[in-house]
A tleap script that builds the chain and sets N, CA, C and O, in Angstrom:
source leaprc.protein.ff14SB
mol = sequence {
  NMET GLY LYS ASN PHE SER LYS ASN VAL GLU
  ASP PHE ASP CYS LEU LYS CYS GLY PHE HIE
  VAL ILE GLY THR GLY TYR THR ASP HIE CYS
  PRO LYS CYS LEU TYR SER MET HIE VAL ASP
  ILE ASN PRO GLY ASP ARG GLU CYS ALA CYS
  ARG GLY LEU MET LYS PRO VAL LYS VAL SER
  LEU GLY ARG SER GLY THR PHE THR ILE TYR
  TYR VAL CYS GLU LYS CYS GLY ILE SER LYS
  ARG VAL LYS ALA SER ASP MET ASP ASP LYS
  GLU ARG LEU PHE LEU ILE ALA GLU GLY SER
  LYS ILE CTHR
}
set mol.1.N position { 162.900 139.164 161.287 }
set mol.1.CA position { 161.811 139.222 162.261 }
set mol.1.C position { 161.176 137.843 162.380 }
set mol.1.O position { 160.882 137.212 161.364 }
set mol.2.N position { 160.962 137.368 163.591 }
set mol.2.CA position { 160.352 136.066 163.827 }
set mol.2.C position { 158.852 136.100 163.673 }
set mol.2.O position { 158.254 137.161 163.497 }
set mol.3.N position { 158.253 134.935 163.739 }
set mol.3.CA position { 156.803 134.835 163.612 }
set mol.3.C position { 156.154 134.782 164.981 }
set mol.3.O position { 155.297 133.934 165.232 }
set mol.4.N position { 156.550 135.669 165.859 }
set mol.4.CA position { 155.963 135.737 167.190 }
set mol.4.C position { 154.560 136.307 167.106 }
set mol.4.O position { 154.299 137.218 166.320 }
set mol.5.N position { 153.664 135.777 167.908 }
set mol.5.CA position { 152.282 136.227 167.937 }
set mol.5.C position { 152.148 137.453 168.829 }
set mol.5.O position { 152.679 137.489 169.939 }
set mol.6.N position { 151.435 138.455 168.331 }
set mol.6.CA position { 151.124 139.652 169.117 }
set mol.6.C position { 149.628 139.670 169.374 }
set mol.6.O position { 148.840 139.792 168.436 }
set mol.7.N position { 149.230 139.551 170.625 }
set mol.7.CA position { 147.812 139.536 170.983 }
set mol.7.C position { 147.258 140.964 170.952 }
set mol.7.O position { 147.769 141.853 171.632 }
set mol.8.N position { 146.202 141.168 170.152 }
set mol.8.CA position { 145.531 142.462 170.042 }
set mol.8.C position { 144.036 142.258 170.244 }
set mol.8.O position { 143.392 141.593 169.433 }
set mol.9.N position { 143.481 142.810 171.299 }
set mol.9.CA position { 142.039 142.722 171.529 }
set mol.9.C position { 141.394 143.881 170.783 }
set mol.9.O position { 141.499 145.036 171.195 }
set mol.10.N position { 140.725 143.558 169.679 }
set mol.10.CA position { 140.124 144.579 168.824 }
set mol.10.C position { 138.738 144.136 168.379 }
set mol.10.O position { 138.555 143.002 167.936 }
set mol.11.N position { 137.761 145.032 168.497 }
set mol.11.CA position { 136.447 144.827 167.897 }
set mol.11.C position { 136.513 145.443 166.502 }
set mol.11.O position { 137.259 146.396 166.279 }
set mol.12.N position { 135.729 144.899 165.558 }
set mol.12.CA position { 135.717 145.476 164.214 }
set mol.12.C position { 134.412 145.135 163.505 }
set mol.12.O position { 133.721 144.180 163.860 }
set mol.13.N position { 134.096 145.936 162.501 }
set mol.13.CA position { 132.970 145.657 161.619 }
set mol.13.C position { 133.538 145.002 160.373 }
set mol.13.O position { 134.443 145.545 159.740 }
set mol.14.N position { 133.007 143.830 160.017 }
set mol.14.CA position { 133.487 143.098 158.854 }
set mol.14.C position { 133.286 143.945 157.601 }
set mol.14.O position { 132.196 144.466 157.364 }
set mol.15.N position { 134.338 144.077 156.802 }
set mol.15.CA position { 134.251 144.858 155.569 }
set mol.15.C position { 133.506 144.122 154.463 }
set mol.15.O position { 133.125 144.733 153.465 }
set mol.16.N position { 133.296 142.833 154.624 }
set mol.16.CA position { 132.565 142.055 153.617 }
set mol.16.C position { 131.059 142.040 153.902 }
set mol.16.O position { 130.259 142.357 153.022 }
set mol.17.N position { 130.667 141.669 155.139 }
set mol.17.CA position { 129.236 141.495 155.429 }
set mol.17.C position { 128.687 142.504 156.426 }
set mol.17.O position { 127.473 142.576 156.616 }
set mol.18.N position { 129.558 143.293 157.074 }
set mol.18.CA position { 129.111 144.314 158.015 }
set mol.18.C position { 128.860 143.833 159.432 }
set mol.18.O position { 128.495 144.633 160.293 }
set mol.19.N position { 129.044 142.552 159.694 }
set mol.19.CA position { 128.812 141.995 161.025 }
set mol.19.C position { 129.764 142.640 162.036 }
set mol.19.O position { 130.951 142.800 161.749 }
set mol.20.N position { 129.256 143.011 163.214 }
set mol.20.CA position { 130.106 143.587 164.261 }
set mol.20.C position { 130.737 142.451 165.052 }
set mol.20.O position { 130.037 141.668 165.694 }
set mol.21.N position { 132.051 142.366 165.005 }
set mol.21.CA position { 132.803 141.283 165.629 }
set mol.21.C position { 133.410 141.788 166.935 }
set mol.21.O position { 134.086 142.816 166.966 }
set mol.22.N position { 133.156 141.045 168.012 }
set mol.22.CA position { 133.761 141.340 169.305 }
set mol.22.C position { 135.055 140.539 169.386 }
set mol.22.O position { 135.025 139.309 169.416 }
set mol.23.N position { 136.178 141.227 169.421 }
set mol.23.CA position { 137.477 140.569 169.406 }
set mol.23.C position { 137.855 139.976 170.756 }
set mol.23.O position { 137.408 140.438 171.806 }
set mol.24.N position { 138.690 138.943 170.705 }
set mol.24.CA position { 139.172 138.277 171.916 }
set mol.24.C position { 140.676 138.405 172.084 }
set mol.24.O position { 141.232 137.984 173.099 }
set mol.25.N position { 141.328 138.980 171.099 }
set mol.25.CA position { 142.784 139.006 171.087 }
set mol.25.C position { 143.342 137.943 170.165 }
set mol.25.O position { 144.513 137.982 169.789 }
set mol.26.N position { 142.499 136.996 169.805 }
set mol.26.CA position { 142.873 135.941 168.862 }
set mol.26.C position { 141.992 135.995 167.624 }
set mol.26.O position { 142.161 135.187 166.711 }
set mol.27.N position { 141.056 136.935 167.580 }
set mol.27.CA position { 140.102 137.049 166.479 }
set mol.27.C position { 140.812 137.614 165.254 }
set mol.27.O position { 141.379 138.705 165.309 }
set mol.28.N position { 140.781 136.872 164.147 }
set mol.28.CA position { 141.437 137.363 162.938 }
set mol.28.C position { 140.542 137.295 161.704 }
set mol.28.O position { 140.990 137.556 160.587 }
set mol.29.N position { 139.264 136.938 161.916 }
set mol.29.CA position { 138.335 136.899 160.795 }
set mol.29.C position { 136.906 137.003 161.316 }
set mol.29.O position { 136.654 136.859 162.512 }
set mol.30.N position { 135.980 137.257 160.400 }
set mol.30.CA position { 134.569 137.374 160.750 }
set mol.30.C position { 133.972 135.975 160.949 }
set mol.30.O position { 134.086 135.134 160.058 }
set mol.31.N position { 133.345 135.713 162.088 }
set mol.31.CA position { 132.777 134.385 162.324 }
set mol.31.C position { 131.512 134.121 161.506 }
set mol.31.O position { 131.071 132.976 161.405 }
set mol.32.N position { 130.931 135.160 160.926 }
set mol.32.CA position { 129.703 135.006 160.144 }
set mol.32.C position { 130.009 134.627 158.682 }
set mol.32.O position { 129.510 133.618 158.185 }
set mol.33.N position { 130.831 135.444 157.998 }
set mol.33.CA position { 131.116 135.182 156.578 }
set mol.33.C position { 132.491 134.560 156.359 }
set mol.33.O position { 132.794 134.101 155.258 }
set mol.34.N position { 133.327 134.541 157.401 }
set mol.34.CA position { 134.668 133.965 157.429 }
set mol.34.C position { 135.726 134.781 156.695 }
set mol.34.O position { 136.883 134.366 156.644 }
set mol.35.N position { 135.364 135.928 156.126 }
set mol.35.CA position { 136.358 136.787 155.478 }
set mol.35.C position { 137.271 137.394 156.525 }
set mol.35.O position { 136.900 137.529 157.691 }
set mol.36.N position { 138.466 137.758 156.096 }
set mol.36.CA position { 139.444 138.392 156.948 }
set mol.36.C position { 139.974 139.625 156.227 }
set mol.36.O position { 139.522 139.954 155.130 }
set mol.37.N position { 140.923 140.297 156.840 }
set mol.37.CA position { 141.556 141.446 156.218 }
set mol.37.C position { 143.064 141.257 156.313 }
set mol.37.O position { 143.576 140.845 157.354 }
set mol.38.N position { 143.771 141.555 155.236 }
set mol.38.CA position { 145.215 141.366 155.173 }
set mol.38.C position { 145.896 142.516 155.907 }
set mol.38.O position { 146.227 143.539 155.307 }
set mol.39.N position { 146.101 142.336 157.216 }
set mol.39.CA position { 146.673 143.390 158.061 }
set mol.39.C position { 147.987 142.986 158.725 }
set mol.39.O position { 148.700 143.852 159.233 }
set mol.40.N position { 148.325 141.704 158.735 }
set mol.40.CA position { 149.504 141.230 159.456 }
set mol.40.C position { 150.588 140.712 158.515 }
set mol.40.O position { 150.306 140.091 157.490 }
set mol.41.N position { 151.835 140.988 158.894 }
set mol.41.CA position { 152.970 140.316 158.281 }
set mol.41.C position { 153.236 139.056 159.105 }
set mol.41.O position { 153.329 137.954 158.565 }
set mol.42.N position { 153.355 139.238 160.417 }
set mol.42.CA position { 153.421 138.134 161.369 }
set mol.42.C position { 152.160 138.214 162.220 }
set mol.42.O position { 151.654 139.310 162.458 }
set mol.43.N position { 151.642 137.082 162.682 }
set mol.43.CA position { 150.355 137.072 163.382 }
set mol.43.C position { 150.211 138.134 164.472 }
set mol.43.O position { 150.963 138.150 165.446 }
set mol.44.N position { 149.236 139.016 164.288 }
set mol.44.CA position { 148.903 140.022 165.282 }
set mol.44.C position { 149.689 141.312 165.214 }
set mol.44.O position { 149.423 142.218 166.003 }
set mol.45.N position { 150.656 141.440 164.297 }
set mol.45.CA position { 151.502 142.637 164.311 }
set mol.45.C position { 150.866 143.868 163.651 }
set mol.45.O position { 151.303 144.989 163.913 }
set mol.46.N position { 149.867 143.691 162.819 }
set mol.46.CA position { 149.150 144.777 162.126 }
set mol.46.C position { 150.089 145.669 161.310 }
set mol.46.O position { 149.831 146.863 161.157 }
set mol.47.N position { 151.184 145.092 160.782 }
set mol.47.CA position { 152.186 145.863 160.053 }
set mol.47.C position { 152.064 145.776 158.534 }
set mol.47.O position { 152.875 146.381 157.833 }
set mol.48.N position { 151.093 145.057 158.005 }
set mol.48.CA position { 150.957 144.936 156.565 }
set mol.48.C position { 150.157 146.121 156.015 }
set mol.48.O position { 149.078 146.431 156.518 }
set mol.49.N position { 150.676 146.766 155.006 }
set mol.49.CA position { 150.023 147.937 154.409 }
set mol.49.C position { 148.949 147.554 153.393 }
set mol.49.O position { 148.190 148.426 152.967 }
set mol.50.N position { 148.854 146.302 152.992 }
set mol.50.CA position { 147.936 145.876 151.940 }
set mol.50.C position { 146.481 146.225 152.254 }
set mol.50.O position { 145.834 146.937 151.486 }
set mol.51.N position { 145.971 145.732 153.369 }
set mol.51.CA position { 144.604 145.955 153.830 }
set mol.51.C position { 143.528 145.397 152.884 }
set mol.51.O position { 142.379 145.838 152.918 }
set mol.52.N position { 143.909 144.428 152.044 }
set mol.52.CA position { 142.940 143.799 151.150 }
set mol.52.C position { 142.070 142.791 151.884 }
set mol.52.O position { 142.428 142.328 152.967 }
set mol.53.N position { 140.926 142.449 151.294 }
set mol.53.CA position { 140.071 141.412 151.863 }
set mol.53.C position { 140.673 140.046 151.583 }
set mol.53.O position { 141.123 139.761 150.473 }
set mol.54.N position { 140.672 139.204 152.614 }
set mol.54.CA position { 141.155 137.838 152.492 }
set mol.54.C position { 139.946 136.923 152.319 }
set mol.54.O position { 139.140 136.765 153.236 }
set mol.55.N position { 139.829 136.329 151.144 }
set mol.55.CA position { 138.688 135.459 150.837 }
set mol.55.C position { 138.978 134.029 151.285 }
set mol.55.O position { 140.029 133.477 150.962 }
set mol.56.N position { 138.035 133.422 152.040 }
set mol.56.CA position { 138.213 132.009 152.403 }
set mol.56.C position { 137.960 131.142 151.170 }
set mol.56.O position { 136.859 131.145 150.620 }
set mol.57.N position { 138.977 130.403 150.740 }
set mol.57.CA position { 138.866 129.635 149.499 }
set mol.57.C position { 138.841 128.128 149.726 }
set mol.57.O position { 138.454 127.370 148.837 }
set mol.58.N position { 139.253 127.694 150.915 }
set mol.58.CA position { 139.307 126.264 151.205 }
set mol.58.C position { 139.213 126.081 152.714 }
set mol.58.O position { 139.697 126.911 153.484 }
set mol.59.N position { 138.594 124.998 153.118 }
set mol.59.CA position { 138.543 124.621 154.532 }
set mol.59.C position { 138.886 123.141 154.616 }
set mol.59.O position { 138.360 122.325 153.859 }
set mol.60.N position { 139.770 122.809 155.541 }
set mol.60.CA position { 140.088 121.397 155.748 }
set mol.60.C position { 139.789 121.031 157.194 }
set mol.60.O position { 139.835 121.872 158.092 }
set mol.61.N position { 139.485 119.767 157.394 }
set mol.61.CA position { 139.199 119.248 158.727 }
set mol.61.C position { 140.341 118.337 159.129 }
set mol.61.O position { 140.619 117.340 158.463 }
set mol.62.N position { 141.006 118.690 160.233 }
set mol.62.CA position { 142.142 117.914 160.703 }
set mol.62.C position { 141.725 116.678 161.475 }
set mol.62.O position { 140.552 116.512 161.809 }
set mol.63.N position { 142.670 115.827 161.753 }
set mol.63.CA position { 142.409 114.589 162.497 }
set mol.63.C position { 141.837 114.853 163.881 }
set mol.63.O position { 141.066 114.051 164.407 }
set mol.64.N position { 142.216 115.974 164.460 }
set mol.64.CA position { 141.735 116.308 165.801 }
set mol.64.C position { 140.338 116.929 165.783 }
set mol.64.O position { 139.798 117.283 166.831 }
set mol.65.N position { 139.757 117.059 164.588 }
set mol.65.CA position { 138.413 117.618 164.471 }
set mol.65.C position { 138.383 119.138 164.359 }
set mol.65.O position { 137.313 119.742 164.431 }
set mol.66.N position { 139.545 119.760 164.184 }
set mol.66.CA position { 139.593 121.211 164.046 }
set mol.66.C position { 139.656 121.602 162.568 }
set mol.66.O position { 140.254 120.908 161.745 }
set mol.67.N position { 139.029 122.717 162.263 }
set mol.67.CA position { 139.030 123.239 160.905 }
set mol.67.C position { 140.198 124.199 160.700 }
set mol.67.O position { 140.594 124.914 161.620 }
set mol.68.N position { 140.738 124.206 159.499 }
set mol.68.CA position { 141.711 125.203 159.068 }
set mol.68.C position { 141.105 125.918 157.871 }
set mol.68.O position { 140.602 125.283 156.945 }
set mol.69.N position { 141.159 127.257 157.898 }
set mol.69.CA position { 140.643 128.074 156.804 }
set mol.69.C position { 141.831 128.586 156.000 }
set mol.69.O position { 142.783 129.132 156.557 }
set mol.70.N position { 141.762 128.403 154.688 }
set mol.70.CA position { 142.801 128.879 153.771 }
set mol.70.C position { 142.277 130.117 153.056 }
set mol.70.O position { 141.146 130.135 152.568 }
set mol.71.N position { 143.110 131.150 153.000 }
set mol.71.CA position { 142.714 132.442 152.443 }
set mol.71.C position { 143.586 132.839 151.266 }
set mol.71.O position { 144.735 132.414 151.154 }
set mol.72.N position { 143.019 133.665 150.383 }
set mol.72.CA position { 143.769 134.359 149.339 }
set mol.72.C position { 143.346 135.818 149.394 }
set mol.72.O position { 142.156 136.132 149.401 }
set mol.73.N position { 144.335 136.707 149.433 }
set mol.73.CA position { 144.054 138.140 149.460 }
set mol.73.C position { 143.552 138.574 148.089 }
set mol.73.O position { 144.197 138.317 147.073 }
set mol.74.N position { 142.397 139.232 148.069 }
set mol.74.CA position { 141.813 139.684 146.809 }
set mol.74.C position { 142.565 140.876 146.209 }
set mol.74.O position { 142.345 141.225 145.049 }
set mol.75.N position { 143.439 141.492 146.983 }
set mol.75.CA position { 144.192 142.651 146.503 }
set mol.75.C position { 145.593 142.271 146.001 }
set mol.75.O position { 145.975 142.630 144.887 }
set mol.76.N position { 146.353 141.544 146.831 }
set mol.76.CA position { 147.749 141.242 146.464 }
set mol.76.C position { 147.993 139.773 146.109 }
set mol.76.O position { 149.046 139.441 145.565 }
set mol.77.N position { 147.039 138.893 146.409 }
set mol.77.CA position { 147.158 137.488 146.032 }
set mol.77.C position { 147.881 136.583 147.012 }
set mol.77.O position { 148.012 135.388 146.751 }
set mol.78.N position { 148.360 137.119 148.143 }
set mol.78.CA position { 149.058 136.278 149.114 }
set mol.78.C position { 148.098 135.233 149.703 }
set mol.78.O position { 146.904 135.490 149.859 }
set mol.79.N position { 148.637 134.064 150.024 }
set mol.79.CA position { 147.853 132.991 150.641 }
set mol.79.C position { 148.259 132.847 152.101 }
set mol.79.O position { 149.437 132.944 152.444 }
set mol.80.N position { 147.270 132.614 152.953 }
set mol.80.CA position { 147.518 132.374 154.375 }
set mol.80.C position { 146.517 131.340 154.871 }
set mol.80.O position { 145.530 131.043 154.197 }
set mol.81.N position { 146.779 130.799 156.046 }
set mol.81.CA position { 145.831 129.871 156.662 }
set mol.81.C position { 145.758 130.165 158.149 }
set mol.81.O position { 146.727 130.616 158.761 }
set mol.82.N position { 144.583 129.899 158.720 }
set mol.82.CA position { 144.374 130.099 160.156 }
set mol.82.C position { 143.474 128.988 160.675 }
set mol.82.O position { 142.743 128.355 159.913 }
set mol.83.N position { 143.539 128.764 161.967 }
set mol.83.CA position { 142.614 127.831 162.602 }
set mol.83.C position { 141.257 128.503 162.711 }
set mol.83.O position { 141.160 129.696 163.002 }
set mol.84.N position { 140.218 127.727 162.476 }
set mol.84.CA position { 138.867 128.238 162.653 }
set mol.84.C position { 138.582 128.401 164.142 }
set mol.84.O position { 139.195 127.748 164.986 }
set mol.85.N position { 137.653 129.272 164.436 }
set mol.85.CA position { 137.244 129.530 165.812 }
set mol.85.C position { 135.991 128.732 166.135 }
set mol.85.O position { 135.229 128.376 165.236 }
set mol.86.N position { 135.776 128.451 167.410 }
set mol.86.CA position { 134.536 127.797 167.838 }
set mol.86.C position { 133.320 128.659 167.531 }
set mol.86.O position { 132.202 128.151 167.438 }
set mol.87.N position { 133.535 129.965 167.373 }
set mol.87.CA position { 132.443 130.906 167.093 }
set mol.87.C position { 132.065 130.944 165.613 }
set mol.87.O position { 131.043 131.534 165.265 }
set mol.88.N position { 132.856 130.336 164.738 }
set mol.88.CA position { 132.624 130.411 163.298 }
set mol.88.C position { 131.363 129.685 162.870 }
set mol.88.O position { 130.972 128.680 163.463 }
set mol.89.N position { 130.739 130.209 161.837 }
set mol.89.CA position { 129.523 129.643 161.257 }
set mol.89.C position { 129.853 128.259 160.680 }
set mol.89.O position { 130.520 128.149 159.651 }
set mol.90.N position { 129.381 127.219 161.352 }
set mol.90.CA position { 129.717 125.834 160.961 }
set mol.90.C position { 129.160 125.490 159.582 }
set mol.90.O position { 129.812 124.786 158.810 }
set mol.91.N position { 127.969 125.978 159.268 }
set mol.91.CA position { 127.385 125.703 157.953 }
set mol.91.C position { 128.268 126.275 156.845 }
set mol.91.O position { 128.488 125.627 155.822 }
set mol.92.N position { 128.764 127.472 157.054 }
set mol.92.CA position { 129.635 128.099 156.061 }
set mol.92.C position { 130.960 127.338 155.948 }
set mol.92.O position { 131.476 127.152 154.846 }
set mol.93.N position { 131.508 126.899 157.080 }
set mol.93.CA position { 132.727 126.089 157.042 }
set mol.93.C position { 132.521 124.826 156.210 }
set mol.93.O position { 133.365 124.479 155.384 }
set mol.94.N position { 131.395 124.138 156.428 }
set mol.94.CA position { 131.117 122.910 155.684 }
set mol.94.C position { 130.899 123.190 154.199 }
set mol.94.O position { 131.339 122.408 153.357 }
set mol.95.N position { 130.224 124.295 153.864 }
set mol.95.CA position { 130.011 124.647 152.456 }
set mol.95.C position { 131.333 124.844 151.740 }
set mol.95.O position { 131.523 124.351 150.629 }
set mol.96.N position { 132.243 125.562 152.373 }
set mol.96.CA position { 133.554 125.785 151.759 }
set mol.96.C position { 134.327 124.484 151.689 }
set mol.96.O position { 134.986 124.213 150.684 }
set mol.97.N position { 134.261 123.671 152.735 }
set mol.97.CA position { 134.959 122.384 152.760 }
set mol.97.C position { 134.478 121.481 151.643 }
set mol.97.O position { 135.262 120.709 151.090 }
set mol.98.N position { 133.198 121.565 151.304 }
set mol.98.CA position { 132.619 120.754 150.231 }
set mol.98.C position { 132.956 121.288 148.850 }
set mol.98.O position { 132.651 120.651 147.842 }
set mol.99.N position { 133.588 122.457 148.801 }
set mol.99.CA position { 133.958 123.031 147.518 }
set mol.99.C position { 132.925 123.965 146.926 }
set mol.99.O position { 133.040 124.356 145.765 }
set mol.100.N position { 131.909 124.334 147.709 }
set mol.100.CA position { 130.903 125.267 147.228 }
set mol.100.C position { 131.518 126.643 147.023 }
set mol.100.O position { 132.341 127.081 147.826 }
set mol.101.N position { 131.131 127.317 145.968 }
set mol.101.CA position { 131.621 128.672 145.717 }
set mol.101.C position { 130.867 129.631 146.622 }
set mol.101.O position { 129.643 129.561 146.729 }
set mol.102.N position { 131.595 130.524 147.269 }
set mol.102.CA position { 130.962 131.516 148.129 }
set mol.102.C position { 131.286 132.907 147.622 }
set mol.102.O position { 132.246 133.111 146.879 }
set mol.103.N position { 130.469 133.853 148.038 }
set mol.103.CA position { 130.708 135.253 147.645 }
set mol.103.C position { 130.801 136.102 148.869 }
set mol.103.O position { 130.999 137.312 148.767 }
savepdb mol mol.pdb
quit
């Protein structure tokens, strides 16, 4: 199976902080706390049975000025990375980028 993207427009309540997220079809994490949920094998497919919380553990800033969020699943331990959204909490992105521990 290839890594083709499947666009899914879904609203959801964040399982970490409870924030109600309005999905765009590209939304894969909470813009408030930055946590995600381990639901995809390939981007957007929703075929992963794990359903664990994905904790943001690192943020890097690319040359183009875009952030990348690195995740570790708290249930199975898999690591993934995604591009940050313009809607994401910038203060939280910077805190993680600086190495601050978050909960």
